C-alpha positions as a Markdown table, in Angstrom:
| # | Residue | x | y | z |
|---|---|---|---|---|
| 1 | Met | 8.1 | 14.0 | 2.1 |
| 2 | Lys | 10.4 | 11.9 | 4.4 |
| 3 | Ala | 7.7 | 12.1 | 7.1 |
| 4 | Leu | 5.1 | 10.7 | 4.7 |
| 5 | Ile | 7.4 | 7.7 | 3.9 |
| 6 | Phe | 8.1 | 7.0 | 7.5 |
| 7 | Phe | 4.5 | 7.4 | 8.5 |
| 8 | Thr | 3.1 | 5.2 | 5.8 |
| 9 | Leu | 5.6 | 2.4 | 6.0 |
| 10 | Phe | 5.7 | 2.1 | 9.7 |
| 11 | Leu | 2.1 | 2.9 | 10.4 |
| 12 | Pro | 0.6 | -0.1 | 12.3 |
| 13 | Leu | -2.1 | -1.9 | 10.4 |
| 14 | Phe | -4.1 | -2.3 | 13.6 |
| 15 | Val | -4.8 | 1.4 | 14.3 |
| 16 | Trp | -7.9 | 2.3 | 16.2 |
| 17 | Gly | -11.0 | 1.5 | 14.1 |
| 18 | Ser | -9.4 | -0.7 | 11.3 |
| 19 | Thr | -8.6 | -4.3 | 10.8 |
| 20 | Thr | -6.6 | -6.2 | 8.2 |
| 21 | Glu | -6.4 | -9.8 | 7.4 |
| 22 | Ser | -4.8 | -11.9 | 4.7 |
| 23 | Leu | -6.9 | -13.7 | 2.2 |
| 24 | Gln | -4.0 | -15.5 | 0.6 |
| 25 | Gln | -1.0 | -16.2 | 2.8 |
| 26 | Pro | 0.0 | -15.4 | 6.4 |
| 27 | Tyr | 1.6 | -12.0 | 6.9 |
| 28 | Ser | 5.2 | -11.7 | 8.1 |
| 29 | Ala | 5.9 | -10.4 | 11.6 |
| 30 | Ser | 5.3 | -6.8 | 10.3 |
| 31 | Gln | 2.0 | -7.9 | 8.8 |
| 32 | Asn | 2.3 | -5.6 | 5.8 |
| 33 | Gln | 5.1 | -7.2 | 3.9 |
| 34 | Val | 5.7 | -10.2 | 1.6 |
| 35 | Lys | 8.8 | -11.7 | 0.1 |
| 36 | Tyr | 9.0 | -12.4 | -3.6 |
| 37 | Gly | 12.3 | -13.8 | -4.9 |
| 38 | Asp | 15.0 | -11.2 | -4.0 |
| 39 | Phe | 12.3 | -8.6 | -3.4 |
| 40 | Glu | 10.4 | -7.4 | -0.4 |
| 41 | Ile | 7.0 | -5.9 | -1.1 |
| 42 | Asn | 5.6 | -3.5 | 1.5 |
| 43 | Phe | 1.9 | -2.5 | 1.5 |
| 44 | Val | -0.5 | -0.6 | 3.7 |
| 45 | Val | -3.9 | 1.0 | 3.4 |
| 46 | Phe | -4.6 | 4.0 | 5.6 |
| 47 | Asn | -7.0 | 7.0 | 6.0 |
| 48 | Ser | -5.8 | 10.0 | 4.0 |
| 49 | Thr | -6.3 | 12.2 | 7.1 |
| 50 | Phe | -3.2 | 10.5 | 8.6 |
| 51 | Ile | -1.1 | 12.5 | 6.2 |
| 52 | Gln | 0.1 | 15.9 | 7.3 |
| 53 | Pro | -1.5 | 18.7 | 5.2 |
| 54 | Gly | 1.9 | 20.0 | 4.0 |
| 55 | Ile | 3.1 | 16.6 | 2.9 |
| 56 | Ala | -0.2 | 15.8 | 1.2 |
| 57 | Ser | 0.0 | 19.1 | -0.7 |
| 58 | Ala | 3.7 | 18.5 | -1.8 |
| 59 | Ala | 2.8 | 15.0 | -3.0 |
| 60 | Asn | -0.5 | 16.1 | -4.7 |
| 61 | Leu | -2.5 | 13.7 | -2.4 |
| 62 | Val | -6.0 | 14.6 | -1.4 |
| 63 | Arg | -6.9 | 14.5 | 2.3 |
| 64 | Ser | -10.5 | 13.7 | 3.1 |
| 65 | Pro | -12.4 | 11.8 | 5.8 |
| 66 | Lys | -13.8 | 9.6 | 3.0 |
| 67 | Ile | -10.6 | 8.8 | 1.2 |
| 68 | Ala | -7.9 | 6.2 | 2.1 |
| 69 | Tyr | -4.7 | 5.4 | 0.3 |
| 70 | Val | -3.0 | 2.2 | -0.7 |
| 71 | Asn | 0.8 | 2.6 | -0.5 |
| 72 | Ile | 3.0 | -0.1 | -2.1 |
| 73 | Asn | 6.8 | -0.1 | -2.5 |
| 74 | Val | 9.3 | -2.7 | -3.6 |
| 75 | Val | 12.8 | -3.1 | -2.2 |
| 76 | Lys | 15.5 | -5.3 | -3.8 |
| 77 | Ile | 17.5 | -7.3 | -1.3 |
| 78 | Asn | 21.0 | -7.7 | -2.7 |
| 79 | Ser | 23.3 | -10.7 | -2.1 |
| 80 | Asp | 25.3 | -8.8 | 0.4 |
| 81 | Gly | 22.1 | -8.0 | 2.4 |
| 82 | Ser | 22.0 | -4.3 | 1.3 |
| 83 | Arg | 18.6 | -2.9 | 0.2 |
| 84 | Gln | 17.8 | -0.6 | -2.7 |
| 85 | Lys | 14.7 | 0.9 | -4.2 |
| 86 | His | 13.2 | -1.0 | -7.1 |
| 87 | His | 10.7 | -0.1 | -9.8 |
| 88 | Ala | 7.7 | -2.3 | -10.5 |
| 89 | Lys | 4.5 | -2.6 | -12.4 |
| 90 | Val | 1.7 | -2.2 | -9.8 |
| 91 | Thr | -2.0 | -2.7 | -10.6 |
| 92 | Gly | -4.9 | -3.9 | -8.5 |
| 93 | Asn | -8.5 | -3.6 | -7.6 |
| 94 | Val | -10.8 | -3.2 | -4.7 |
| 95 | Phe | -14.3 | -4.4 | -4.2 |
| 96 | Asp | -17.0 | -4.6 | -1.5 |
| 97 | Leu | -19.7 | -7.2 | -2.0 |
| 98 | Ile | -21.4 | -5.1 | -4.7 |
| 99 | Ile | -18.9 | -3.0 | -6.7 |
| 100 | Arg | -15.4 | -3.7 | -8.1 |
| 101 | Lys | -13.1 | -0.8 | -9.0 |
| 102 | Asp | -9.6 | -0.8 | -10.5 |
| 103 | Leu | -7.0 | 1.0 | -8.5 |
| 104 | Glu | -5.3 | 3.9 | -10.3 |
| 105 | Phe | -1.7 | 4.1 | -9.0 |
| 106 | Val | 0.5 | 7.1 | -9.2 |
| 107 | Val | 4.2 | 6.9 | -8.7 |
| 108 | Leu | 6.0 | 9.0 | -6.1 |
| 109 | Glu | 9.8 | 8.7 | -6.4 |
| 110 | Glu | 12.4 | 9.9 | -3.9 |
| 111 | Lys | 16.1 | 9.4 | -3.8 |
| 112 | Asp | 16.0 | 6.1 | -1.8 |
| 113 | Ala | 12.4 | 4.8 | -2.5 |
| 114 | Val | 9.7 | 4.5 | -5.1 |
| 115 | Tyr | 6.1 | 4.5 | -3.8 |
| 116 | Tyr | 2.9 | 3.5 | -5.6 |
| 117 | Phe | -0.2 | 5.3 | -4.2 |
| 118 | Ala | -3.8 | 4.7 | -5.1 |
| 119 | Pro | -6.9 | 6.4 | -3.6 |
| 120 | Val | -9.8 | 4.4 | -2.3 |
| 121 | Glu | -13.2 | 5.6 | -1.3 |
| 122 | Ile | -13.9 | 4.7 | 2.3 |
| 123 | Gln | -17.1 | 2.7 | 2.8 |
| 124 | His | -17.7 | 3.3 | 6.5 |
| 125 | Lys | -17.5 | -0.1 | 8.3 |
| 126 | Ile | -17.9 | -2.1 | 5.1 |
| 127 | Pro | -15.2 | -4.7 | 4.4 |
| 128 | Leu | -13.1 | -3.9 | 1.3 |
| 129 | Tyr | -11.3 | -6.7 | -0.5 |
| 130 | Phe | -8.0 | -5.7 | -2.2 |
| 131 | Thr | -6.0 | -7.6 | -4.8 |
| 132 | Phe | -2.6 | -6.2 | -5.8 |
| 133 | Tyr | -0.5 | -7.4 | -8.7 |
| 134 | Val | 3.1 | -6.4 | -8.2 |
| 135 | Thr | 5.7 | -7.2 | -10.9 |
| 136 | Pro | 9.2 | -6.0 | -9.9 |
| 137 | Asp | 11.2 | -5.0 | -13.0 |
| 138 | Gly | 13.1 | -8.1 | -14.1 |
| 139 | Met | 10.4 | -10.5 | -13.0 |
| 140 | Ala | 8.1 | -12.2 | -15.5 |
| 141 | Gln | 5.1 | -12.9 | -13.2 |
| 142 | Pro | 3.3 | -10.7 | -10.7 |
| 143 | Lys | 3.2 | -11.4 | -7.0 |
| 144 | Val | -0.5 | -11.5 | -6.1 |
| 145 | Ile | -1.4 | -10.0 | -2.7 |
| 146 | Lys | -4.9 | -10.2 | -1.3 |
| 147 | Met | -6.1 | -8.5 | 1.8 |
| 148 | Lys | -9.3 | -7.4 | 3.5 |
| 149 | Lys | -9.5 | -4.1 | 5.2 |
| 150 | Val | -12.3 | -2.4 | 7.2 |
| 151 | Leu | -11.9 | 1.4 | 7.3 |
| 152 | Tyr | -13.8 | 4.0 | 9.3 |
| 153 | Ala | -14.5 | 7.5 | 8.1 |
| 154 | Asp | -13.0 | 10.1 | 10.4 |
């Protein structure tokens, strides 16, 4: 499972055959992270075939050339600079220019992190527009994150 976390959080967004761009605000230097109060929200969309079979099986994630995953996690930045996992309410949707679908997130929790995963059907070479609503526990309003992603079926 640790390999899944490392792979999905540090996976470059500009891998061969995919692009990402912000529709709302500029990305931070890592291009897949936004700040919201004392929180850091990390997000990435990647092809499910990037996940090793054993890790996918352990996490009950489906690997398919036609499925991608959204992965979101929230980290609380404490006043002393330390970081800790933090729960949140995560919802969202994805649409191409014809169809809009709500994302169905599942929670994968480990000792040091909480991940919110949602499957997405890959539309080969068709831009997908994502909107995520992330409300860290203790916050009243969600942080709205918008992005565009073009995925390619393996």
